[in-house]
ROMIVEX-258192 format. One record per residue (C-alpha): residue in three letters; z, y negated, x negated. Coordinates in steps of 0.1 Angstrom, whole numbers, plus 5000, padded with zeros to 4 digits. Example, Ala and Ser with C-alpha at 12.3 -4.5 7.8 and 13.67 -1.06 7.14 Angstrom:
{lumro->ALA	zz->5078	yy->5045	xx->4877};
{lumro->SER	zz->5071	yy->5011	xx->4863};
***
This chain:
{lumro->MET	zz->5496	yy->0945	xx->4499};
{lumro->ALA	zz->5477	yy->0972	xx->4476};
{lumro->LYS	zz->5484	yy->0974	xx->4437};
{lumro->LYS	zz->5462	yy->0962	xx->4415};
{lumro->LYS	zz->5447	yy->0996	xx->4389};
{lumro->LYS	zz->5453	yy->0991	xx->4357};
{lumro->ASN	zz->5416	yy->0992	xx->4334};
{lumro->PRO	zz->5412	yy->1019	xx->4312};
{lumro->SER	zz->5386	yy->1007	xx->4292};
{lumro->ARG	zz->5409	yy->0977	xx->4288};
{lumro->PHE	zz->5439	yy->0996	xx->4275};
{lumro->ARG	zz->5415	yy->1019	xx->4254};
{lumro->SER	zz->5402	yy->0986	xx->4233};
{lumro->ILE	zz->5437	yy->0975	xx->4229};
{lumro->LEU	zz->5445	yy->1006	xx->4215};
{lumro->ASN	zz->5415	yy->1007	xx->4194};
{lumro->ILE	zz->5424	yy->0974	xx->4177};
{lumro->LEU	zz->5461	yy->0982	xx->4170};
{lumro->VAL	zz->5450	yy->1012	xx->4158};
{lumro->VAL	zz->5423	yy->0991	xx->4132};
{lumro->PHE	zz->5454	yy->0971	xx->4124};
{lumro->GLY	zz->5477	yy->0999	xx->4113};
{lumro->VAL	zz->5452	yy->1015	xx->4092};
{lumro->SER	zz->5443	yy->0982	xx->4073};
{lumro->GLY	zz->5482	yy->0976	xx->4071};
{lumro->LEU	zz->5484	yy->1012	xx->4055};
{lumro->LEU	zz->5457	yy->1007	xx->4029};
{lumro->ILE	zz->5467	yy->0970	xx->4017};
{lumro->TRP	zz->5508	yy->0986	xx->4016};
{lumro->LEU	zz->5490	yy->1017	xx->3995};
{lumro->PHE	zz->5470	yy->0993	xx->3971};
{lumro->VAL	zz->5500	yy->0973	xx->3968};
{lumro->PHE	zz->5519	yy->1005	xx->3960};
{lumro->ALA	zz->5491	yy->1023	xx->3936};
{lumro->GLU	zz->5490	yy->0990	xx->3914};
{lumro->ARG	zz->5532	yy->0988	xx->3910};
{lumro->TYR	zz->5532	yy->1023	xx->3902};
{lumro->LEU	zz->5509	yy->1019	xx->3877};
{lumro->LYS	zz->5527	yy->0987	xx->3866};
{lumro->LYS	zz->5560	yy->1007	xx->3866};
{lumro->ASN	zz->5545	yy->1040	xx->3851};
{lumro->TYR	zz->5522	yy->1028	xx->3823};
{lumro->ALA	zz->5541	yy->0996	xx->3809};
{lumro->ASN	zz->5536	yy->0994	xx->3775};
{lumro->GLN	zz->5520	yy->1027	xx->3775};
{lumro->SER	zz->5487	yy->1034	xx->3752};
{lumro->GLY	zz->5456	yy->1046	xx->3766};
{lumro->PRO	zz->5420	yy->1049	xx->3754};
{lumro->LEU	zz->5386	yy->1025	xx->3761};
{lumro->ILE	zz->5362	yy->1045	xx->3778};
{lumro->ILE	zz->5326	yy->1035	xx->3787};
{lumro->ASP	zz->5312	yy->1044	xx->3820};
{lumro->GLU	zz->5280	yy->1057	xx->3833};
{lumro->VAL	zz->5262	yy->1053	xx->3795};
{lumro->PRO	zz->5227	yy->1052	xx->3797};
{lumro->GLN	zz->5213	yy->1084	xx->3774};
{lumro->TRP	zz->5191	yy->1058	xx->3751};
{lumro->VAL	zz->5224	yy->1041	xx->3737};
{lumro->GLN	zz->5228	yy->1058	xx->3705};
{lumro->ALA	zz->5261	yy->1064	xx->3691};
{lumro->PRO	zz->5259	yy->1034	xx->3666};
{lumro->LEU	zz->5253	yy->1009	xx->3694};
{lumro->LEU	zz->5291	yy->1019	xx->3711};
{lumro->ASP	zz->5303	yy->1018	xx->3675};
{lumro->ARG	zz->5297	yy->0979	xx->3677};
{lumro->LEU	zz->5312	yy->0978	xx->3712};
{lumro->TYR	zz->5347	yy->0995	xx->3695};
{lumro->ALA	zz->5340	yy->0969	xx->3667};
{lumro->THR	zz->5334	yy->0937	xx->3688};
{lumro->VAL	zz->5369	yy->0947	xx->3712};
{lumro->GLY	zz->5391	yy->0958	xx->3683};
{lumro->GLY	zz->5396	yy->0994	xx->3685};
{lumro->ARG	zz->5391	yy->1024	xx->3712};
{lumro->GLU	zz->5428	yy->1025	xx->3722};
{lumro->PHE	zz->5450	yy->1000	xx->3742};
{lumro->VAL	zz->5479	yy->0994	xx->3757};
{lumro->MET	zz->5470	yy->1001	xx->3797};
{lumro->ASP	zz->5479	yy->0963	xx->3809};
{lumro->GLU	zz->5457	yy->0937	xx->3829};
{lumro->SER	zz->5465	yy->0914	xx->3799};
{lumro->ALA	zz->5446	yy->0939	xx->3774};
{lumro->ALA	zz->5419	yy->0946	xx->3802};
{lumro->LYS	zz->5411	yy->0909	xx->3803};
{lumro->THR	zz->5412	yy->0907	xx->3766};
{lumro->ILE	zz->5384	yy->0932	xx->3763};
{lumro->GLY	zz->5363	yy->0919	xx->3791};
{lumro->GLU	zz->5363	yy->0882	xx->3773};
{lumro->ALA	zz->5353	yy->0902	xx->3739};
{lumro->LEU	zz->5327	yy->0924	xx->3757};
{lumro->ARG	zz->5310	yy->0889	xx->3772};
{lumro->SER	zz->5300	yy->0881	xx->3738};
{lumro->MET	zz->5281	yy->0916	xx->3736};
{lumro->VAL	zz->5247	yy->0904	xx->3740};
{lumro->TRP	zz->5237	yy->0938	xx->3748};
{lumro->LEU	zz->5263	yy->0944	xx->3780};
{lumro->ASP	zz->5256	yy->0924	xx->3812};
{lumro->GLU	zz->5278	yy->0925	xx->3846};
{lumro->ILE	zz->5309	yy->0936	xx->3832};
{lumro->ARG	zz->5338	yy->0948	xx->3849};
{lumro->VAL	zz->5369	yy->0961	xx->3832};
{lumro->ARG	zz->5398	yy->0982	xx->3850};
{lumro->VAL	zz->5430	yy->0996	xx->3844};
{lumro->VAL	zz->5432	yy->1032	xx->3857};
{lumro->GLN	zz->5455	yy->1061	xx->3853};
{lumro->ASP	zz->5436	yy->1077	xx->3824};
{lumro->GLY	zz->5427	yy->1049	xx->3803};
{lumro->ILE	zz->5413	yy->1015	xx->3803};
{lumro->HIS	zz->5378	yy->1016	xx->3823};
{lumro->VAL	zz->5345	yy->0998	xx->3815};
{lumro->GLN	zz->5314	yy->0992	xx->3836};
{lumro->ALA	zz->5282	yy->0973	xx->3825};
{lumro->ARG	zz->5246	yy->0976	xx->3827};
{lumro->TRP	zz->5234	yy->0978	xx->3791};
{lumro->ARG	zz->5202	yy->0956	xx->3784};
{lumro->LYS	zz->5177	yy->0984	xx->3775};
{lumro->PRO	zz->5152	yy->0971	xx->3747};
{lumro->LEU	zz->5118	yy->0975	xx->3759};
{lumro->VAL	zz->5096	yy->0955	xx->3733};
{lumro->PHE	zz->5099	yy->0929	xx->3698};
{lumro->ILE	zz->5081	yy->0901	xx->3692};
{lumro->LYS	zz->5076	yy->0888	xx->3652};
{lumro->LYS	zz->5087	yy->0856	xx->3634};
{lumro->GLY	zz->5078	yy->0856	xx->3601};
{lumro->GLN	zz->5090	yy->0889	xx->3590};
{lumro->LYS	zz->5127	yy->0892	xx->3616};
{lumro->ARG	zz->5119	yy->0909	xx->3644};
{lumro->PHE	zz->5133	yy->0901	xx->3678};
{lumro->LEU	zz->5138	yy->0930	xx->3706};
{lumro->LEU	zz->5142	yy->0916	xx->3739};
{lumro->ASP	zz->5147	yy->0936	xx->3779};
{lumro->ALA	zz->5129	yy->0931	xx->3813};
{lumro->ASP	zz->5151	yy->0899	xx->3814};
{lumro->LEU	zz->5137	yy->0883	xx->3783};
{lumro->MET	zz->5167	yy->0882	xx->3771};
{lumro->VAL	zz->5167	yy->0882	xx->3732};
{lumro->LEU	zz->5184	yy->0912	xx->3716};
{lumro->GLU	zz->5197	yy->0912	xx->3675};
{lumro->ASP	zz->5177	yy->0941	xx->3657};
{lumro->PHE	zz->5192	yy->0976	xx->3661};
{lumro->PRO	zz->5179	yy->1006	xx->3648};
{lumro->SER	zz->5168	yy->1022	xx->3682};
{lumro->THR	zz->5150	yy->1055	xx->3688};
{lumro->LEU	zz->5134	yy->1041	xx->3719};
{lumro->PRO	zz->5091	yy->1036	xx->3724};
{lumro->LEU	zz->5095	yy->0997	xx->3710};
{lumro->VAL	zz->5061	yy->0981	xx->3718};
{lumro->MET	zz->5051	yy->0950	xx->3696};
{lumro->VAL	zz->5038	yy->0920	xx->3717};
{lumro->LYS	zz->5010	yy->0904	xx->3705};
{lumro->GLY	zz->4997	yy->0871	xx->3709};
{lumro->VAL	zz->5024	yy->0848	xx->3722};
{lumro->ARG	zz->5026	yy->0818	xx->3715};
{lumro->LEU	zz->5062	yy->0808	xx->3703};
{lumro->GLU	zz->5074	yy->0778	xx->3689};
{lumro->LEU	zz->5108	yy->0784	xx->3683};
{lumro->THR	zz->5127	yy->0809	xx->3662};
{lumro->PRO	zz->5145	yy->0832	xx->3685};
{lumro->LYS	zz->5185	yy->0839	xx->3688};
{lumro->PRO	zz->5201	yy->0871	xx->3702};
{lumro->GLY	zz->5211	yy->0859	xx->3736};
{lumro->MET	zz->5187	yy->0835	xx->3744};
{lumro->GLN	zz->5169	yy->0840	xx->3771};
{lumro->LEU	zz->5129	yy->0833	xx->3769};
{lumro->ASN	zz->5108	yy->0811	xx->3796};
{lumro->LEU	zz->5071	yy->0820	xx->3780};
{lumro->PRO	zz->5046	yy->0830	xx->3808};
{lumro->ASP	zz->5027	yy->0856	xx->3786};
{lumro->LEU	zz->5052	yy->0868	xx->3774};
{lumro->ALA	zz->5070	yy->0874	xx->3806};
{lumro->GLU	zz->5037	yy->0893	xx->3815};
{lumro->ALA	zz->5038	yy->0914	xx->3789};
{lumro->LEU	zz->5075	yy->0927	xx->3798};
{lumro->LYS	zz->5065	yy->0935	xx->3833};
{lumro->LEU	zz->5038	yy->0958	xx->3824};
{lumro->ILE	zz->5059	yy->0976	xx->3802};
{lumro->ASP	zz->5086	yy->0974	xx->3822};
{lumro->LEU	zz->5062	yy->0990	xx->3849};
{lumro->LEU	zz->5049	yy->1018	xx->3818};
{lumro->ASP	zz->5088	yy->1025	xx->3815};
{lumro->ARG	zz->5095	yy->1032	xx->3849};
{lumro->MET	zz->5061	yy->1056	xx->3856};
{lumro->ASP	zz->5076	yy->1073	xx->3822};
{lumro->GLN	zz->5109	yy->1082	xx->3838};
{lumro->VAL	zz->5094	yy->1093	xx->3871};
{lumro->GLN	zz->5059	yy->1111	xx->3855};
{lumro->THR	zz->5061	yy->1119	xx->3815};
{lumro->PRO	zz->5102	yy->1122	xx->3806};
{lumro->ALA	zz->5099	yy->1143	xx->3780};
{lumro->LYS	zz->5065	yy->1128	xx->3766};
{lumro->PRO	zz->5066	yy->1089	xx->3771};
{lumro->LEU	zz->5034	yy->1073	xx->3774};
{lumro->LEU	zz->5052	yy->1046	xx->3752};
{lumro->ARG	zz->5053	yy->1062	xx->3725};
{lumro->GLU	zz->5017	yy->1063	xx->3719};
{lumro->ILE	zz->5014	yy->1026	xx->3722};
{lumro->GLU	zz->5014	yy->1002	xx->3692};
{lumro->LEU	zz->5016	yy->0969	xx->3704};
{lumro->ILE	zz->5005	yy->0948	xx->3736};
{lumro->ASP	zz->4978	yy->0922	xx->3729};
{lumro->MET	zz->4983	yy->0889	xx->3752};
{lumro->SER	zz->4962	yy->0871	xx->3732};
{lumro->ASN	zz->4934	yy->0865	xx->3761};
{lumro->TYR	zz->4965	yy->0862	xx->3783};
{lumro->SER	zz->4953	yy->0845	xx->3820};
{lumro->GLY	zz->4919	yy->0845	xx->3803};
{lumro->ARG	zz->4925	yy->0817	xx->3779};
{lumro->ARG	zz->4899	yy->0828	xx->3753};
{lumro->ASN	zz->4873	yy->0839	xx->3779};
{lumro->GLN	zz->4879	yy->0851	xx->3813};
{lumro->ARG	zz->4852	yy->0876	xx->3811};
{lumro->GLU	zz->4871	yy->0896	xx->3783};
{lumro->SER	zz->4901	yy->0915	xx->3798};
{lumro->HIS	zz->4928	yy->0897	xx->3795};
{lumro->ILE	zz->4957	yy->0923	xx->3788};
{lumro->ASN	zz->4954	yy->0947	xx->3758};
{lumro->LEU	zz->4971	yy->0981	xx->3752};
{lumro->VAL	zz->4961	yy->0994	xx->3714};
{lumro->ALA	zz->4977	yy->1027	xx->3706};
{lumro->LYS	zz->4992	yy->1036	xx->3678};
{lumro->ASP	zz->4953	yy->1048	xx->3660};
{lumro->GLY	zz->4940	yy->1019	xx->3671};
{lumro->THR	zz->4922	yy->1027	xx->3708};
{lumro->THR	zz->4923	yy->1002	xx->3727};
{lumro->VAL	zz->4932	yy->1006	xx->3763};
{lumro->GLN	zz->4919	yy->0977	xx->3784};
{lumro->TRP	zz->4941	yy->0965	xx->3811};
{lumro->GLY	zz->4928	yy->0936	xx->3824};
{lumro->ALA	zz->4940	yy->0911	xx->3845};
{lumro->GLU	zz->4978	yy->0901	xx->3854};
{lumro->LEU	zz->4996	yy->0922	xx->3874};
{lumro->GLY	zz->4990	yy->0918	xx->3906};
{lumro->GLN	zz->4954	yy->0894	xx->3901};
{lumro->GLY	zz->4930	yy->0921	xx->3895};
{lumro->GLY	zz->4912	yy->0917	xx->3929};
{lumro->GLN	zz->4904	yy->0881	xx->3919};
{lumro->PHE	zz->4885	yy->0893	xx->3895};
{lumro->MET	zz->4870	yy->0926	xx->3911};
{lumro->GLU	zz->4891	yy->0950	xx->3890};
{lumro->LEU	zz->4911	yy->0977	xx->3903};
{lumro->SER	zz->4943	yy->0976	xx->3917};
{lumro->ASP	zz->4977	yy->0978	xx->3896};
{lumro->GLU	zz->4983	yy->1013	xx->3912};
{lumro->LYS	zz->4945	yy->1029	xx->3906};
{lumro->LYS	zz->4951	yy->1018	xx->3872};
{lumro->LEU	zz->4985	yy->1032	xx->3862};
{lumro->ALA	zz->4971	yy->1065	xx->3882};
{lumro->LYS	zz->4936	yy->1070	xx->3858};
{lumro->LEU	zz->4958	yy->1063	xx->3826};
{lumro->TYR	zz->4984	yy->1087	xx->3834};
{lumro->THR	zz->4963	yy->1112	xx->3849};
{lumro->PHE	zz->4938	yy->1105	xx->3813};
{lumro->TYR	zz->4969	yy->1107	xx->3796};
{lumro->LYS	zz->4979	yy->1138	xx->3808};
{lumro->ASP	zz->4948	yy->1154	xx->3805};
{lumro->CYS	zz->4947	yy->1147	xx->3768};
{lumro->GLY	zz->4978	yy->1168	xx->3767};
{lumro->TYR	zz->5000	yy->1142	xx->3764};
{lumro->LEU	zz->4977	yy->1122	xx->3740};
{lumro->LEU	zz->4960	yy->1086	xx->3733};
{lumro->MET	zz->4952	yy->1092	xx->3703};
{lumro->GLY	zz->4920	yy->1103	xx->3687};
{lumro->LYS	zz->4909	yy->1109	xx->3725};
{lumro->SER	zz->4884	yy->1081	xx->3733};
{lumro->LYS	zz->4876	yy->1050	xx->3713};
{lumro->PHE	zz->4885	yy->1026	xx->3744};
{lumro->ILE	zz->4897	yy->1030	xx->3779};
{lumro->ASN	zz->4884	yy->1008	xx->3802};
{lumro->LEU	zz->4910	yy->1008	xx->3837};
{lumro->ARG	zz->4892	yy->0974	xx->3849};
{lumro->ASP	zz->4861	yy->0985	xx->3867};
{lumro->SER	zz->4860	yy->0996	xx->3897};
{lumro->GLN	zz->4829	yy->1013	xx->3891};
{lumro->TYR	zz->4836	yy->1030	xx->3859};
{lumro->GLU	zz->4856	yy->1067	xx->3855};
{lumro->VAL	zz->4882	yy->1069	xx->3825};
{lumro->PRO	zz->4864	yy->1095	xx->3803};
{lumro->THR	zz->4875	yy->1131	xx->3800};
{lumro->PRO	zz->4885	yy->1150	xx->3768};
{lumro->THR	zz->4855	yy->1174	xx->3780};
{lumro->ARG	zz->4828	yy->1148	xx->3772};
{lumro->GLY	zz->4833	yy->1151	xx->3734};
{lumro->TYR	zz->4852	yy->1112	xx->3735};
***
């Protein structure tokens, strides 16, 4: 009786499985070995607190606030210290998605920084907000912060509070869009530095449906009529958001990266309207 031939493909499959398990086991062993090595060789040794990937807009005073929050710049390099640092940083509203790790060169902190984009006022107090509508404590900043006017604010905000206001949310969506455009189109001279405030008084046409729902006001008082809320321009026979942005930034560049004194107003709403250029005497 003839012997059955071995199936080479089956043999290779088994071999591949064994290789995968072998490599996985080796990686696990290396991880355990590295962890034990760190604990053995760095036990009771101190190392610096290293903040990874700090955004350019974060200034020294804010970093000093971080170090003050955790109680210093150097710590014993163990998991207990890392846990304590992580818990302390979670009380700092400027940070989110915090991760603290002990590495050979120190204790590393990775986090997402909340970038303030606008501020609102309640009485004489100013409150900063990021794109998530998170209230941040007032703090000196070189960022081009825009004031939001005309929102219906009843309660006094507190740092760490996330506001649920549709008019404020719409304002932040537009400012966040302009901020991202600045980073791509005009990083050296952001358009937002020309904007004093965003007026939401007629949000959703609550005063007059026919008038511009959202207006940006430049530092010299020039009004930029944005029009309807984002994604809603078609309902009012307005340009798309993309075309509004293109017109605004083209005008801004043509005017030498300035808005002030170049036009009495800039209408981005009407598809039949052309944004004035400096050569027309505005």
